[in-house]
C-alpha positions as CSV (number, residue, x, y, z in Angstrom):
1,M,27.7,-26.5,-68.9
2,I,29.7,-24.3,-66.4
3,D,31.8,-24.9,-63.3
4,I,31.4,-22.7,-60.3
5,T,34.1,-23.1,-57.5
6,E,33.2,-23.4,-53.9
7,P,34.4,-19.9,-53.1
8,A,32.2,-18.5,-55.9
9,Q,29.2,-20.5,-54.7
10,S,29.7,-19.1,-51.2
11,A,29.9,-15.5,-52.6
12,I,26.8,-16.1,-54.7
13,K,24.9,-17.6,-51.7
14,A,25.9,-14.6,-49.6
15,A,24.5,-12.2,-52.2
16,I,21.3,-14.2,-52.5
17,D,20.9,-14.4,-48.7
18,G,21.5,-10.6,-48.4
19,A,18.9,-9.7,-51.1
20,G,16.2,-9.0,-48.6
21,Q,13.6,-10.9,-50.7
22,P,13.3,-14.3,-52.3
23,V,15.2,-14.6,-55.6
24,A,15.2,-17.3,-58.3
25,G,19.0,-17.1,-58.6
26,L,21.9,-15.3,-60.0
27,R,21.8,-14.5,-63.7
28,L,25.1,-14.9,-65.5
29,M,25.1,-13.0,-68.8
30,V,27.3,-11.8,-71.6
31,Q,26.7,-8.3,-73.0
32,S,28.1,-6.1,-75.7
33,G,30.7,-3.7,-74.3
34,G,33.9,-3.7,-72.4
35,C,37.3,-3.0,-73.8
36,A,37.5,-6.3,-75.7
37,G,34.0,-6.3,-77.2
38,L,32.0,-8.5,-74.8
39,K,31.7,-8.3,-71.0
40,Y,30.4,-10.5,-68.3
41,G,27.4,-9.5,-66.2
42,M,25.7,-10.7,-63.1
43,A,22.4,-9.8,-61.5
44,L,20.0,-11.3,-58.9
45,E,16.7,-12.3,-60.6
46,L,13.3,-12.5,-58.9
47,E,12.2,-15.1,-61.4
48,A,13.6,-17.3,-64.1
49,Q,12.6,-16.8,-67.7
50,P,11.0,-19.8,-69.7
51,D,14.1,-20.1,-72.0
52,D,16.7,-19.8,-69.2
53,E,19.1,-22.6,-68.5
54,V,18.8,-23.3,-64.8
55,V,21.9,-24.7,-63.2
56,S,22.0,-25.7,-59.5
57,F,25.1,-25.9,-57.4
58,G,24.0,-27.0,-54.0
59,E,22.0,-24.1,-52.5
60,V,22.9,-21.8,-55.4
61,T,20.9,-21.5,-58.6
62,V,22.4,-19.8,-61.7
63,L,20.3,-18.6,-64.6
64,I,21.7,-18.3,-68.1
65,D,19.8,-16.9,-71.1
66,P,20.1,-18.5,-74.5
67,S,22.3,-15.8,-76.1
68,S,24.8,-16.0,-73.2
69,R,24.8,-19.8,-73.1
70,E,27.0,-20.1,-76.2
71,H,29.6,-17.8,-74.7
72,L,29.6,-19.4,-71.3
73,T,29.7,-23.1,-72.1
74,G,32.7,-24.7,-70.4
75,A,33.5,-21.6,-68.4
76,K,34.8,-21.8,-64.8
77,I,33.9,-19.1,-62.4
78,D,35.9,-18.5,-59.2
79,F,35.8,-15.9,-56.5
80,V,39.2,-14.6,-55.3
81,T,40.4,-12.3,-52.6
82,N,43.9,-10.8,-52.8
83,V,45.7,-7.5,-52.1
84,E,44.0,-5.8,-55.0
85,G,40.5,-6.7,-53.7
86,S,38.0,-9.4,-54.2
87,G,35.7,-10.5,-57.0
88,F,34.6,-13.1,-59.5
89,V,37.1,-14.4,-62.1
90,F,36.1,-16.1,-65.3
91,D,38.2,-18.8,-67.0
92,N,36.4,-19.0,-70.3
93,P,37.6,-21.4,-73.1
94,N,35.4,-19.6,-75.6
95,A,37.3,-16.3,-75.2
96,K,39.8,-15.7,-78.0
97,N,41.2,-12.6,-76.3
98,S,40.6,-10.9,-73.0
99,C,41.6,-7.6,-71.5
100,G,43.7,-7.1,-68.4
101,C,40.7,-6.5,-66.1
102,G,39.4,-10.0,-66.8
103,K,35.8,-8.7,-67.2
104,S,35.9,-8.3,-71.0
105,F,36.6,-10.7,-73.8
106,C,36.0,-11.4,-77.5
C-alpha cells in the first residue's frame, strides 16, 4: 500500500516513544487545503478506528482512514535532514501536481 523508508520509520518511532502515553500509531491523512488543493497530515492516535488500514513497519504502526487510502496508495514517505531543516517528504504517484513545499498536491 505505502512504503516508509528506514529514516522515516526512525522519526515516527521517536515521535511515538516521546508521546508520554501509549499510542496505537501514527495516522497518515489527506485533507482539503494547502496551495494545491490537498495536503498531507500526520497525528499520533491513541486508538485505531474500525475502518482504518493498519500497516506495520517493524516497531512502527501507521493508520490510514478510507478516504485518505485512495490518495496514498503507492506513496513513498521519507524523512530527510538538510540545510533547510528536517521533515517528512512524500513521493506520491497519485499526485497530478504539487506545490514547492512538498506538503500540498492535487
